[in-house]
PDB file of N, CA, C and O in Angstrom, chain B, residues numbered from 101:
ATOM      1  N   MET B 101      -2.713  10.383  -5.890  1.00  0.00           N
ATOM      2  CA  MET B 101      -3.716   9.600  -6.563  1.00  0.00           C
ATOM      3  C   MET B 101      -3.531   8.138  -6.141  1.00  0.00           C
ATOM      4  O   MET B 101      -2.442   7.580  -6.278  1.00  0.00           O
ATOM      5  N   LEU B 102      -4.567   7.544  -5.644  1.00  0.00           N
ATOM      6  CA  LEU B 102      -4.541   6.161  -5.179  1.00  0.00           C
ATOM      7  C   LEU B 102      -4.775   5.210  -6.351  1.00  0.00           C
ATOM      8  O   LEU B 102      -5.733   5.372  -7.106  1.00  0.00           O
ATOM      9  N   HIS B 103      -3.893   4.215  -6.499  1.00  0.00           N
ATOM     10  CA  HIS B 103      -4.036   3.237  -7.578  1.00  0.00           C
ATOM     11  C   HIS B 103      -4.098   1.800  -7.080  1.00  0.00           C
ATOM     12  O   HIS B 103      -4.762   0.963  -7.692  1.00  0.00           O
ATOM     13  N   GLY B 104      -3.413   1.502  -5.974  1.00  0.00           N
ATOM     14  CA  GLY B 104      -3.377   0.132  -5.480  1.00  0.00           C
ATOM     15  C   GLY B 104      -3.945   0.029  -4.083  1.00  0.00           C
ATOM     16  O   GLY B 104      -3.632   0.841  -3.213  1.00  0.00           O
ATOM     17  N   ILE B 105      -4.785  -0.976  -3.871  1.00  0.00           N
ATOM     18  CA  ILE B 105      -5.350  -1.209  -2.540  1.00  0.00           C
ATOM     19  C   ILE B 105      -5.630  -2.701  -2.383  1.00  0.00           C
ATOM     20  O   ILE B 105      -6.078  -3.366  -3.317  1.00  0.00           O
ATOM     21  N   THR B 106      -5.360  -3.203  -1.202  1.00  0.00           N
ATOM     22  CA  THR B 106      -5.734  -4.575  -0.873  1.00  0.00           C
ATOM     23  C   THR B 106      -6.287  -4.564   0.540  1.00  0.00           C
ATOM     24  O   THR B 106      -5.835  -3.792   1.386  1.00  0.00           O
ATOM     25  N   VAL B 107      -7.272  -5.426   0.795  1.00  0.00           N
ATOM     26  CA  VAL B 107      -7.981  -5.455   2.070  1.00  0.00           C
ATOM     27  C   VAL B 107      -7.895  -6.854   2.661  1.00  0.00           C
ATOM     28  O   VAL B 107      -7.986  -7.843   1.933  1.00  0.00           O
ATOM     29  N   GLY B 108      -7.722  -6.944   3.972  1.00  0.00           N
ATOM     30  CA  GLY B 108      -7.689  -8.220   4.674  1.00  0.00           C
ATOM     31  C   GLY B 108      -7.298  -7.984   6.121  1.00  0.00           C
ATOM     32  O   GLY B 108      -7.013  -6.854   6.518  1.00  0.00           O
ATOM     33  N   ASP B 109      -7.285  -9.042   6.903  1.00  0.00           N
ATOM     34  CA  ASP B 109      -6.840  -8.951   8.293  1.00  0.00           C
ATOM     35  C   ASP B 109      -5.327  -9.125   8.300  1.00  0.00           C
ATOM     36  O   ASP B 109      -4.835 -10.252   8.365  1.00  0.00           O
ATOM     37  N   PHE B 110      -4.593  -8.033   8.235  1.00  0.00           N
ATOM     38  CA  PHE B 110      -3.142  -8.088   8.084  1.00  0.00           C
ATOM     39  C   PHE B 110      -2.382  -8.068   9.407  1.00  0.00           C
ATOM     40  O   PHE B 110      -1.182  -8.341   9.433  1.00  0.00           O
ATOM     41  N   ASP B 111      -3.066  -7.748  10.504  1.00  0.00           N
ATOM     42  CA  ASP B 111      -2.380  -7.685  11.794  1.00  0.00           C
ATOM     43  C   ASP B 111      -2.883  -8.726  12.803  1.00  0.00           C
ATOM     44  O   ASP B 111      -2.493  -8.704  13.970  1.00  0.00           O
ATOM     45  N   GLY B 112      -3.756  -9.640  12.343  1.00  0.00           N
ATOM     46  CA  GLY B 112      -4.211 -10.733  13.193  1.00  0.00           C
ATOM     47  C   GLY B 112      -5.222 -10.359  14.254  1.00  0.00           C
ATOM     48  O   GLY B 112      -5.403 -11.110  15.212  1.00  0.00           O
ATOM     49  N   THR B 113      -5.890  -9.221  14.116  1.00  0.00           N
ATOM     50  CA  THR B 113      -6.875  -8.794  15.112  1.00  0.00           C
ATOM     51  C   THR B 113      -8.288  -9.264  14.793  1.00  0.00           C
ATOM     52  O   THR B 113      -9.194  -9.102  15.611  1.00  0.00           O
ATOM     53  N   GLY B 114      -8.486  -9.846  13.607  1.00  0.00           N
ATOM     54  CA  GLY B 114      -9.825 -10.254  13.204  1.00  0.00           C
ATOM     55  C   GLY B 114     -10.605  -9.152  12.516  1.00  0.00           C
ATOM     56  O   GLY B 114     -11.744  -9.370  12.102  1.00  0.00           O
ATOM     57  N   GLN B 115     -10.018  -7.978  12.387  1.00  0.00           N
ATOM     58  CA  GLN B 115     -10.665  -6.842  11.718  1.00  0.00           C
ATOM     59  C   GLN B 115     -10.048  -6.635  10.339  1.00  0.00           C
ATOM     60  O   GLN B 115      -8.868  -6.916  10.129  1.00  0.00           O
ATOM     61  N   GLN B 116     -10.850  -6.142   9.406  1.00  0.00           N
ATOM     62  CA  GLN B 116     -10.364  -5.857   8.062  1.00  0.00           C
ATOM     63  C   GLN B 116      -9.489  -4.605   8.073  1.00  0.00           C
ATOM     64  O   GLN B 116      -9.892  -3.557   8.579  1.00  0.00           O
ATOM     65  N   ASP B 117      -8.295  -4.728   7.511  1.00  0.00           N
ATOM     66  CA  ASP B 117      -7.352  -3.627   7.363  1.00  0.00           C
ATOM     67  C   ASP B 117      -7.176  -3.346   5.875  1.00  0.00           C
ATOM     68  O   ASP B 117      -7.693  -4.086   5.038  1.00  0.00           O
ATOM     69  N   ALA B 118      -6.458  -2.292   5.545  1.00  0.00           N
ATOM     70  CA  ALA B 118      -6.192  -1.973   4.138  1.00  0.00           C
ATOM     71  C   ALA B 118      -4.759  -1.480   3.982  1.00  0.00           C
ATOM     72  O   ALA B 118      -4.227  -0.784   4.847  1.00  0.00           O
ATOM     73  N   LEU B 119      -4.144  -1.856   2.859  1.00  0.00           N
ATOM     74  CA  LEU B 119      -2.858  -1.312   2.429  1.00  0.00           C
ATOM     75  C   LEU B 119      -3.111  -0.560   1.141  1.00  0.00           C
ATOM     76  O   LEU B 119      -3.800  -1.065   0.254  1.00  0.00           O
ATOM     77  N   THR B 120      -2.564   0.642   1.024  1.00  0.00           N
ATOM     78  CA  THR B 120      -2.794   1.449  -0.171  1.00  0.00           C
ATOM     79  C   THR B 120      -1.491   2.019  -0.713  1.00  0.00           C
ATOM     80  O   THR B 120      -0.503   2.143   0.010  1.00  0.00           O
ATOM     81  N   GLY B 121      -1.505   2.362  -1.989  1.00  0.00           N
ATOM     82  CA  GLY B 121      -0.372   3.001  -2.644  1.00  0.00           C
ATOM     83  C   GLY B 121      -0.830   3.724  -3.886  1.00  0.00           C
ATOM     84  O   GLY B 121      -1.924   3.468  -4.389  1.00  0.00           O
ATOM     85  N   GLY B 122      -0.009   4.622  -4.388  1.00  0.00           N
ATOM     86  CA  GLY B 122      -0.396   5.387  -5.567  1.00  0.00           C
ATOM     87  C   GLY B 122       0.759   6.104  -6.212  1.00  0.00           C
ATOM     88  O   GLY B 122       1.851   5.552  -6.344  1.00  0.00           O
ATOM     89  N   ASN B 123       0.520   7.337  -6.617  1.00  0.00           N
ATOM     90  CA  ASN B 123       1.417   8.265  -7.305  1.00  0.00           C
ATOM     91  C   ASN B 123       1.224   8.200  -8.820  1.00  0.00           C
ATOM     92  O   ASN B 123       0.865   7.165  -9.382  1.00  0.00           O
ATOM     93  N   PHE B 124       1.473   9.325  -9.444  1.00  0.00           N
ATOM     94  CA  PHE B 124       1.412   9.426 -10.901  1.00  0.00           C
ATOM     95  C   PHE B 124       2.354  10.536 -11.327  1.00  0.00           C
ATOM     96  O   PHE B 124       2.213  11.682 -10.901  1.00  0.00           O
ATOM     97  N   LEU B 125       3.315  10.190 -12.169  1.00  0.00           N
ATOM     98  CA  LEU B 125       4.321  11.157 -12.602  1.00  0.00           C
ATOM     99  C   LEU B 125       4.137  11.600 -14.045  1.00  0.00           C
ATOM    100  O   LEU B 125       4.981  12.323 -14.575  1.00  0.00           O
ATOM    101  N   GLY B 126       3.056  11.184 -14.691  1.00  0.00           N
ATOM    102  CA  GLY B 126       2.860  11.464 -16.107  1.00  0.00           C
ATOM    103  C   GLY B 126       2.054  12.706 -16.421  1.00  0.00           C
ATOM    104  O   GLY B 126       1.673  12.903 -17.575  1.00  0.00           O
ATOM    105  N   ASN B 127       1.781  13.545 -15.452  1.00  0.00           N
ATOM    106  CA  ASN B 127       1.036  14.776 -15.715  1.00  0.00           C
ATOM    107  C   ASN B 127       1.843  15.747 -16.567  1.00  0.00           C
ATOM    108  O   ASN B 127       3.072  15.683 -16.611  1.00  0.00           O
ATOM    109  N   LYS B 128       1.145  16.629 -17.228  1.00  0.00           N
ATOM    110  CA  LYS B 128       1.809  17.719 -17.938  1.00  0.00           C
ATOM    111  C   LYS B 128       2.512  18.593 -16.905  1.00  0.00           C
ATOM    112  O   LYS B 128       2.062  18.671 -15.762  1.00  0.00           O
ATOM    113  N   PRO B 129       3.606  19.250 -17.284  1.00  0.00           N
ATOM    114  CA  PRO B 129       4.383  20.056 -16.319  1.00  0.00           C
ATOM    115  C   PRO B 129       3.560  21.102 -15.568  1.00  0.00           C
ATOM    116  O   PRO B 129       3.829  21.374 -14.398  1.00  0.00           O
ATOM    117  N   GLU B 130       2.582  21.677 -16.215  1.00  0.00           N
ATOM    118  CA  GLU B 130       1.805  22.720 -15.543  1.00  0.00           C
ATOM    119  C   GLU B 130       0.930  22.189 -14.406  1.00  0.00           C
ATOM    120  O   GLU B 130       0.463  22.959 -13.567  1.00  0.00           O
ATOM    121  N   PHE B 131       0.705  20.854 -14.380  1.00  0.00           N
ATOM    122  CA  PHE B 131      -0.096  20.254 -13.303  1.00  0.00           C
ATOM    123  C   PHE B 131       0.767  19.648 -12.208  1.00  0.00           C
ATOM    124  O   PHE B 131       0.292  19.437 -11.092  1.00  0.00           O
ATOM    125  N   GLY B 132       2.016  19.370 -12.508  1.00  0.00           N
ATOM    126  CA  GLY B 132       2.941  18.825 -11.517  1.00  0.00           C
ATOM    127  C   GLY B 132       2.740  17.342 -11.251  1.00  0.00           C
ATOM    128  O   GLY B 132       1.763  16.738 -11.692  1.00  0.00           O
ATOM    129  N   TYR B 133       3.689  16.773 -10.520  1.00  0.00           N
ATOM    130  CA  TYR B 133       3.634  15.352 -10.160  1.00  0.00           C
ATOM    131  C   TYR B 133       2.645  15.117  -9.033  1.00  0.00           C
ATOM    132  O   TYR B 133       2.361  16.014  -8.239  1.00  0.00           O
ATOM    133  N   GLU B 134       2.132  13.910  -8.977  1.00  0.00           N
ATOM    134  CA  GLU B 134       1.313  13.445  -7.852  1.00  0.00           C
ATOM    135  C   GLU B 134       2.132  12.358  -7.174  1.00  0.00           C
ATOM    136  O   GLU B 134       1.888  11.167  -7.370  1.00  0.00           O
ATOM    137  N   ASP B 135       3.113  12.784  -6.367  1.00  0.00           N
ATOM    138  CA  ASP B 135       4.063  11.812  -5.807  1.00  0.00           C
ATOM    139  C   ASP B 135       4.260  11.950  -4.303  1.00  0.00           C
ATOM    140  O   ASP B 135       5.375  11.772  -3.812  1.00  0.00           O
ATOM    141  N   ALA B 136       3.211  12.261  -3.570  1.00  0.00           N
ATOM    142  CA  ALA B 136       3.326  12.406  -2.115  1.00  0.00           C
ATOM    143  C   ALA B 136       2.865  11.152  -1.374  1.00  0.00           C
ATOM    144  O   ALA B 136       2.882  11.132  -0.143  1.00  0.00           O
ATOM    145  N   ASP B 137       2.458  10.113  -2.090  1.00  0.00           N
ATOM    146  CA  ASP B 137       1.924   8.900  -1.462  1.00  0.00           C
ATOM    147  C   ASP B 137       3.031   7.862  -1.303  1.00  0.00           C
ATOM    148  O   ASP B 137       3.564   7.366  -2.297  1.00  0.00           O
ATOM    149  N   TYR B 138       3.379   7.531  -0.064  1.00  0.00           N
ATOM    150  CA  TYR B 138       4.388   6.505   0.213  1.00  0.00           C
ATOM    151  C   TYR B 138       3.742   5.230   0.748  1.00  0.00           C
ATOM    152  O   TYR B 138       4.414   4.378   1.329  1.00  0.00           O
ATOM    153  N   GLY B 139       2.441   5.111   0.546  1.00  0.00           N
ATOM    154  CA  GLY B 139       1.717   3.939   1.009  1.00  0.00           C
ATOM    155  C   GLY B 139       1.211   4.124   2.428  1.00  0.00           C
ATOM    156  O   GLY B 139       1.808   4.839   3.233  1.00  0.00           O
ATOM    157  N   LEU B 140       0.097   3.462   2.718  1.00  0.00           N
ATOM    158  CA  LEU B 140      -0.494   3.539   4.048  1.00  0.00           C
ATOM    159  C   LEU B 140      -0.957   2.163   4.499  1.00  0.00           C
ATOM    160  O   LEU B 140      -1.441   1.360   3.701  1.00  0.00           O
ATOM    161  N   PHE B 141      -0.799   1.907   5.792  1.00  0.00           N
ATOM    162  CA  PHE B 141      -1.460   0.780   6.424  1.00  0.00           C
ATOM    163  C   PHE B 141      -2.596   1.378   7.236  1.00  0.00           C
ATOM    164  O   PHE B 141      -2.369   2.182   8.140  1.00  0.00           O
ATOM    165  N   LEU B 142      -3.814   0.985   6.911  1.00  0.00           N
ATOM    166  CA  LEU B 142      -4.999   1.481   7.601  1.00  0.00           C
ATOM    167  C   LEU B 142      -5.545   0.355   8.471  1.00  0.00           C
ATOM    168  O   LEU B 142      -6.052  -0.641   7.953  1.00  0.00           O
ATOM    169  N   LYS B 143      -5.445   0.505   9.779  1.00  0.00           N
ATOM    170  CA  LYS B 143      -5.856  -0.509  10.740  1.00  0.00           C
ATOM    171  C   LYS B 143      -7.355  -0.382  10.982  1.00  0.00           C
ATOM    172  O   LYS B 143      -7.832   0.656  11.441  1.00  0.00           O
ATOM    173  N   GLY B 144      -8.098  -1.454  10.668  1.00  0.00           N
ATOM    174  CA  GLY B 144      -9.544  -1.451  10.843  1.00  0.00           C
ATOM    175  C   GLY B 144      -9.949  -1.553  12.300  1.00  0.00           C
ATOM    176  O   GLY B 144      -9.312  -2.254  13.086  1.00  0.00           O
ATOM    177  N   ASP B 145     -11.029  -0.839  12.657  1.00  0.00           N
ATOM    178  CA  ASP B 145     -11.510  -0.883  14.037  1.00  0.00           C
ATOM    179  C   ASP B 145     -12.706  -1.814  14.216  1.00  0.00           C
ATOM    180  O   ASP B 145     -13.224  -1.947  15.324  1.00  0.00           O
ATOM    181  N   GLY B 146     -13.154  -2.464  13.128  1.00  0.00           N
ATOM    182  CA  GLY B 146     -14.288  -3.377  13.220  1.00  0.00           C
ATOM    183  C   GLY B 146     -15.640  -2.703  13.124  1.00  0.00           C
ATOM    184  O   GLY B 146     -16.670  -3.377  13.138  1.00  0.00           O
ATOM    185  N   HIS B 147     -15.652  -1.376  13.025  1.00  0.00           N
ATOM    186  CA  HIS B 147     -16.908  -0.630  12.938  1.00  0.00           C
ATOM    187  C   HIS B 147     -16.940   0.258  11.700  1.00  0.00           C
ATOM    188  O   HIS B 147     -17.705   1.222  11.652  1.00  0.00           O
ATOM    189  N   GLY B 148     -16.123  -0.051  10.703  1.00  0.00           N
ATOM    190  CA  GLY B 148     -16.088   0.723   9.471  1.00  0.00           C
ATOM    191  C   GLY B 148     -15.086   1.855   9.472  1.00  0.00           C
ATOM    192  O   GLY B 148     -14.944   2.555   8.470  1.00  0.00           O
ATOM    193  N   GLY B 149     -14.384   2.051  10.585  1.00  0.00           N
ATOM    194  CA  GLY B 149     -13.387   3.108  10.670  1.00  0.00           C
ATOM    195  C   GLY B 149     -11.978   2.540  10.566  1.00  0.00           C
ATOM    196  O   GLY B 149     -11.761   1.342  10.748  1.00  0.00           O
ATOM    197  N   PHE B 150     -11.036   3.410  10.275  1.00  0.00           N
ATOM    198  CA  PHE B 150      -9.640   3.007  10.129  1.00  0.00           C
ATOM    199  C   PHE B 150      -8.732   4.002  10.833  1.00  0.00           C
ATOM    200  O   PHE B 150      -9.006   5.202  10.868  1.00  0.00           O
ATOM    201  N   GLN B 151      -7.645   3.483  11.393  1.00  0.00           N
ATOM    202  CA  GLN B 151      -6.603   4.297  12.011  1.00  0.00           C
ATOM    203  C   GLN B 151      -5.357   4.200  11.134  1.00  0.00           C
ATOM    204  O   GLN B 151      -4.933   3.097  10.791  1.00  0.00           O
ATOM    205  N   VAL B 152      -4.770   5.325  10.770  1.00  0.00           N
ATOM    206  CA  VAL B 152      -3.547   5.327   9.972  1.00  0.00           C
ATOM    207  C   VAL B 152      -2.380   4.916  10.859  1.00  0.00           C
ATOM    208  O   VAL B 152      -2.161   5.502  11.920  1.00  0.00           O
ATOM    209  N   GLU B 153      -1.633   3.908  10.424  1.00  0.00           N
ATOM    210  CA  GLU B 153      -0.425   3.481  11.117  1.00  0.00           C
ATOM    211  C   GLU B 153       0.776   4.019  10.337  1.00  0.00           C
ATOM    212  O   GLU B 153       0.858   3.829   9.123  1.00  0.00           O
ATOM    213  N   ARG B 154       1.687   4.674  11.007  1.00  0.00           N
ATOM    214  CA  ARG B 154       2.839   5.284  10.356  1.00  0.00           C
ATOM    215  C   ARG B 154       3.803   4.230   9.822  1.00  0.00           C
ATOM    216  O   ARG B 154       3.931   3.144  10.387  1.00  0.00           O
ATOM    217  N   SER B 155       4.476   4.566   8.727  1.00  0.00           N
ATOM    218  CA  SER B 155       5.407   3.625   8.108  1.00  0.00           C
ATOM    219  C   SER B 155       6.571   3.284   9.036  1.00  0.00           C
ATOM    220  O   SER B 155       7.141   2.198   8.928  1.00  0.00           O
ATOM    221  N   CYS B 156       6.935   4.188   9.944  1.00  0.00           N
ATOM    222  CA  CYS B 156       8.013   3.885  10.892  1.00  0.00           C
ATOM    223  C   CYS B 156       7.602   2.796  11.870  1.00  0.00           C
ATOM    224  O   CYS B 156       8.465   2.137  12.451  1.00  0.00           O
ATOM    225  N   GLN B 157       6.296   2.591  12.066  1.00  0.00           N
ATOM    226  CA  GLN B 157       5.795   1.526  12.925  1.00  0.00           C
ATOM    227  C   GLN B 157       5.620   0.214  12.166  1.00  0.00           C
ATOM    228  O   GLN B 157       5.861  -0.865  12.706  1.00  0.00           O
ATOM    229  N   THR B 158       5.199   0.321  10.908  1.00  0.00           N
ATOM    230  CA  THR B 158       4.850  -0.875  10.135  1.00  0.00           C
ATOM    231  C   THR B 158       5.954  -1.352   9.203  1.00  0.00           C
ATOM    232  O   THR B 158       6.004  -2.533   8.862  1.00  0.00           O
ATOM    233  N   GLY B 159       6.842  -0.450   8.784  1.00  0.00           N
ATOM    234  CA  GLY B 159       7.865  -0.793   7.802  1.00  0.00           C
ATOM    235  C   GLY B 159       7.330  -0.783   6.375  1.00  0.00           C
ATOM    236  O   GLY B 159       8.073  -1.069   5.436  1.00  0.00           O
ATOM    237  N   PHE B 160       6.058  -0.461   6.200  1.00  0.00           N
ATOM    238  CA  PHE B 160       5.430  -0.419   4.882  1.00  0.00           C
ATOM    239  C   PHE B 160       5.596   0.980   4.309  1.00  0.00           C
ATOM    240  O   PHE B 160       4.829   1.887   4.632  1.00  0.00           O
ATOM    241  N   ARG B 161       6.610   1.152   3.447  1.00  0.00           N
ATOM    242  CA  ARG B 161       6.897   2.443   2.795  1.00  0.00           C
ATOM    243  C   ARG B 161       7.224   2.171   1.342  1.00  0.00           C
ATOM    244  O   ARG B 161       8.163   1.438   1.033  1.00  0.00           O
ATOM    245  N   LEU B 162       6.446   2.762   0.455  1.00  0.00           N
ATOM    246  CA  LEU B 162       6.566   2.522  -0.978  1.00  0.00           C
ATOM    247  C   LEU B 162       7.173   3.719  -1.683  1.00  0.00           C
ATOM    248  O   LEU B 162       7.006   4.862  -1.259  1.00  0.00           O
ATOM    249  N   ALA B 163       7.875   3.439  -2.757  1.00  0.00           N
ATOM    250  CA  ALA B 163       8.400   4.497  -3.621  1.00  0.00           C
ATOM    251  C   ALA B 163       7.951   4.210  -5.046  1.00  0.00           C
ATOM    252  O   ALA B 163       7.728   3.057  -5.415  1.00  0.00           O
ATOM    253  N   GLY B 164       7.821   5.252  -5.833  1.00  0.00           N
ATOM    254  CA  GLY B 164       7.472   5.080  -7.244  1.00  0.00           C
ATOM    255  C   GLY B 164       5.976   5.133  -7.491  1.00  0.00           C
ATOM    256  O   GLY B 164       5.184   5.469  -6.610  1.00  0.00           O
ATOM    257  N   GLU B 165       5.614   4.787  -8.728  1.00  0.00           N
ATOM    258  CA  GLU B 165       4.227   4.811  -9.161  1.00  0.00           C
ATOM    259  C   GLU B 165       3.583   3.445  -8.905  1.00  0.00           C
ATOM    260  O   GLU B 165       3.670   2.549  -9.744  1.00  0.00           O
ATOM    261  N   VAL B 166       2.953   3.294  -7.773  1.00  0.00           N
ATOM    262  CA  VAL B 166       2.306   2.031  -7.403  1.00  0.00           C
ATOM    263  C   VAL B 166       1.040   1.850  -8.231  1.00  0.00           C
ATOM    264  O   VAL B 166       0.233   2.770  -8.365  1.00  0.00           O
ATOM    265  N   ARG B 167       0.880   0.643  -8.786  1.00  0.00           N
ATOM    266  CA  ARG B 167      -0.300   0.356  -9.588  1.00  0.00           C
ATOM    267  C   ARG B 167      -1.167  -0.758  -9.021  1.00  0.00           C
ATOM    268  O   ARG B 167      -2.357  -0.824  -9.329  1.00  0.00           O
ATOM    269  N   ASP B 168      -0.597  -1.638  -8.197  1.00  0.00           N
ATOM    270  CA  ASP B 168      -1.399  -2.704  -7.599  1.00  0.00           C
ATOM    271  C   ASP B 168      -0.669  -3.288  -6.403  1.00  0.00           C
ATOM    272  O   ASP B 168       0.561  -3.277  -6.351  1.00  0.00           O
ATOM    273  N   ILE B 169      -1.426  -3.794  -5.448  1.00  0.00           N
ATOM    274  CA  ILE B 169      -0.891  -4.462  -4.270  1.00  0.00           C
ATOM    275  C   ILE B 169      -1.661  -5.753  -4.080  1.00  0.00           C
ATOM    276  O   ILE B 169      -2.892  -5.745  -4.062  1.00  0.00           O
ATOM    277  N   LYS B 170      -0.953  -6.859  -3.938  1.00  0.00           N
ATOM    278  CA  LYS B 170      -1.586  -8.168  -3.745  1.00  0.00           C
ATOM    279  C   LYS B 170      -0.980  -8.863  -2.543  1.00  0.00           C
ATOM    280  O   LYS B 170       0.240  -8.866  -2.375  1.00  0.00           O
ATOM    281  N   ALA B 171      -1.817  -9.450  -1.710  1.00  0.00           N
ATOM    282  CA  ALA B 171      -1.361 -10.284  -0.601  1.00  0.00           C
ATOM    283  C   ALA B 171      -1.252 -11.718  -1.113  1.00  0.00           C
ATOM    284  O   ALA B 171      -2.190 -12.229  -1.724  1.00  0.00           O
ATOM    285  N   VAL B 172      -0.116 -12.370  -0.869  1.00  0.00           N
ATOM    286  CA  VAL B 172       0.108 -13.754  -1.302  1.00  0.00           C
ATOM    287  C   VAL B 172       0.770 -14.524  -0.165  1.00  0.00           C
ATOM    288  O   VAL B 172       1.359 -13.932   0.739  1.00  0.00           O
ATOM    289  N   GLN B 173       0.665 -15.852  -0.221  1.00  0.00           N
ATOM    290  CA  GLN B 173       1.335 -16.725   0.734  1.00  0.00           C
ATOM    291  C   GLN B 173       2.593 -17.281   0.084  1.00  0.00           C
ATOM    292  O   GLN B 173       2.532 -17.833  -1.014  1.00  0.00           O
ATOM    293  N   VAL B 174       3.740 -17.139   0.756  1.00  0.00           N
ATOM    294  CA  VAL B 174       5.008 -17.665   0.262  1.00  0.00           C
ATOM    295  C   VAL B 174       5.651 -18.429   1.413  1.00  0.00           C
ATOM    296  O   VAL B 174       6.019 -17.844   2.432  1.00  0.00           O
ATOM    297  N   GLY B 175       5.782 -19.737   1.239  1.00  0.00           N
ATOM    298  CA  GLY B 175       6.379 -20.550   2.294  1.00  0.00           C
ATOM    299  C   GLY B 175       5.608 -20.476   3.601  1.00  0.00           C
ATOM    300  O   GLY B 175       6.206 -20.511   4.676  1.00  0.00           O
ATOM    301  N   GLY B 176       4.291 -20.373   3.519  1.00  0.00           N
ATOM    302  CA  GLY B 176       3.458 -20.296   4.710  1.00  0.00           C
ATOM    303  C   GLY B 176       3.399 -18.933   5.367  1.00  0.00           C
ATOM    304  O   GLY B 176       2.771 -18.781   6.415  1.00  0.00           O
ATOM    305  N   LYS B 177       4.049 -17.929   4.766  1.00  0.00           N
ATOM    306  CA  LYS B 177       4.036 -16.576   5.321  1.00  0.00           C
ATOM    307  C   LYS B 177       3.363 -15.625   4.347  1.00  0.00           C
ATOM    308  O   LYS B 177       3.492 -15.760   3.131  1.00  0.00           O
ATOM    309  N   ARG B 178       2.642 -14.661   4.905  1.00  0.00           N
ATOM    310  CA  ARG B 178       1.977 -13.676   4.055  1.00  0.00           C
ATOM    311  C   ARG B 178       2.997 -12.639   3.595  1.00  0.00           C
ATOM    312  O   ARG B 178       3.767 -12.102   4.391  1.00  0.00           O
ATOM    313  N   CYS B 179       2.982 -12.373   2.294  1.00  0.00           N
ATOM    314  CA  CYS B 179       3.815 -11.333   1.689  1.00  0.00           C
ATOM    315  C   CYS B 179       2.914 -10.428   0.866  1.00  0.00           C
ATOM    316  O   CYS B 179       1.806 -10.807   0.487  1.00  0.00           O
ATOM    317  N   PHE B 180       3.402  -9.240   0.599  1.00  0.00           N
ATOM    318  CA  PHE B 180       2.672  -8.288  -0.230  1.00  0.00           C
ATOM    319  C   PHE B 180       3.530  -7.952  -1.436  1.00  0.00           C
ATOM    320  O   PHE B 180       4.676  -7.523  -1.301  1.00  0.00           O
ATOM    321  N   LEU B 181       2.960  -8.155  -2.619  1.00  0.00           N
ATOM    322  CA  LEU B 181       3.627  -7.818  -3.869  1.00  0.00           C
ATOM    323  C   LEU B 181       3.093  -6.468  -4.329  1.00  0.00           C
ATOM    324  O   LEU B 181       1.882  -6.261  -4.404  1.00  0.00           O
ATOM    325  N   VAL B 182       4.006  -5.557  -4.636  1.00  0.00           N
ATOM    326  CA  VAL B 182       3.621  -4.211  -5.045  1.00  0.00           C
ATOM    327  C   VAL B 182       4.141  -3.977  -6.456  1.00  0.00           C
ATOM    328  O   VAL B 182       5.350  -3.930  -6.681  1.00  0.00           O
ATOM    329  N   ALA B 183       3.213  -3.831  -7.409  1.00  0.00           N
ATOM    330  CA  ALA B 183       3.572  -3.559  -8.803  1.00  0.00           C
ATOM    331  C   ALA B 183       3.696  -2.055  -8.991  1.00  0.00           C
ATOM    332  O   ALA B 183       2.829  -1.287  -8.574  1.00  0.00           O
ATOM    333  N   ARG B 184       4.818  -1.641  -9.644  1.00  0.00           N
ATOM    334  CA  ARG B 184       5.086  -0.224  -9.863  1.00  0.00           C
ATOM    335  C   ARG B 184       5.467   0.016 -11.324  1.00  0.00           C
ATOM    336  O   ARG B 184       6.101  -0.829 -11.955  1.00  0.00           O
ATOM    337  N   ASN B 185       5.078   1.162 -11.847  1.00  0.00           N
ATOM    338  CA  ASN B 185       5.499   1.539 -13.192  1.00  0.00           C
ATOM    339  C   ASN B 185       6.997   1.794 -13.206  1.00  0.00           C
ATOM    340  O   ASN B 185       7.540   2.396 -12.280  1.00  0.00           O
ATOM    341  N   ASN B 186       7.662   1.334 -14.257  1.00  0.00           N
ATOM    342  CA  ASN B 186       9.082   1.595 -14.487  1.00  0.00           C
ATOM    343  C   ASN B 186       9.987   1.184 -13.317  1.00  0.00           C
ATOM    344  O   ASN B 186      11.027   1.800 -13.082  1.00  0.00           O
ATOM    345  N   ALA B 187       9.587   0.156 -12.601  1.00  0.00           N
ATOM    346  CA  ALA B 187      10.382  -0.337 -11.466  1.00  0.00           C
ATOM    347  C   ALA B 187      10.034  -1.806 -11.243  1.00  0.00           C
ATOM    348  O   ALA B 187       8.994  -2.283 -11.697  1.00  0.00           O
ATOM    349  N   GLY B 188      10.900  -2.504 -10.552  1.00  0.00           N
ATOM    350  CA  GLY B 188      10.642  -3.895 -10.234  1.00  0.00           C
ATOM    351  C   GLY B 188       9.549  -4.041  -9.206  1.00  0.00           C
ATOM    352  O   GLY B 188       9.140  -3.063  -8.580  1.00  0.00           O
ATOM    353  N   ILE B 189       9.077  -5.249  -9.030  1.00  0.00           N
ATOM    354  CA  ILE B 189       8.057  -5.536  -8.029  1.00  0.00           C
ATOM    355  C   ILE B 189       8.708  -5.470  -6.650  1.00  0.00           C
ATOM    356  O   ILE B 189       9.759  -6.069  -6.426  1.00  0.00           O
ATOM    357  N   ALA B 190       8.084  -4.746  -5.734  1.00  0.00           N
ATOM    358  CA  ALA B 190       8.556  -4.677  -4.348  1.00  0.00           C
ATOM    359  C   ALA B 190       7.844  -5.766  -3.552  1.00  0.00           C
ATOM    360  O   ALA B 190       6.667  -6.041  -3.785  1.00  0.00           O
ATOM    361  N   VAL B 191       8.558  -6.384  -2.614  1.00  0.00           N
ATOM    362  CA  VAL B 191       7.996  -7.440  -1.767  1.00  0.00           C
ATOM    363  C   VAL B 191       8.142  -7.031  -0.309  1.00  0.00           C
ATOM    364  O   VAL B 191       9.222  -6.636   0.129  1.00  0.00           O
ATOM    365  N   PHE B 192       7.042  -7.128   0.443  1.00  0.00           N
ATOM    366  CA  PHE B 192       7.043  -6.832   1.876  1.00  0.00           C
ATOM    367  C   PHE B 192       6.546  -8.042   2.631  1.00  0.00           C
ATOM    368  O   PHE B 192       5.625  -8.726   2.183  1.00  0.00           O
ATOM    369  N   ARG B 193       7.158  -8.313   3.789  1.00  0.00           N
ATOM    370  CA  ARG B 193       6.706  -9.401   4.674  1.00  0.00           C
ATOM    371  C   ARG B 193       6.225  -8.831   5.967  1.00  0.00           C
ATOM    372  O   ARG B 193       5.802  -9.577   6.851  1.00  0.00           O
TER     373      ARG B 193
END
């Protein structure tokens, strides 16, 4: 289940990209956990399409129940803040 998404030009190509995250562990036992989402970097092609970039290439790998992702500037560098249920905020550069 997708809960967090942010859009912007994250790789400097001039095209809109997306970072996503999710998971939900609060389901009743008979429905099971929704915990297969480790986050995705979706590279925009400029024509409305996206290419999935693997976490081993990008370093963007999330754990836990992601609820929001925000791009912020810290010391002149772009960082991504990832809010998660029952866990601290994760920071990616």
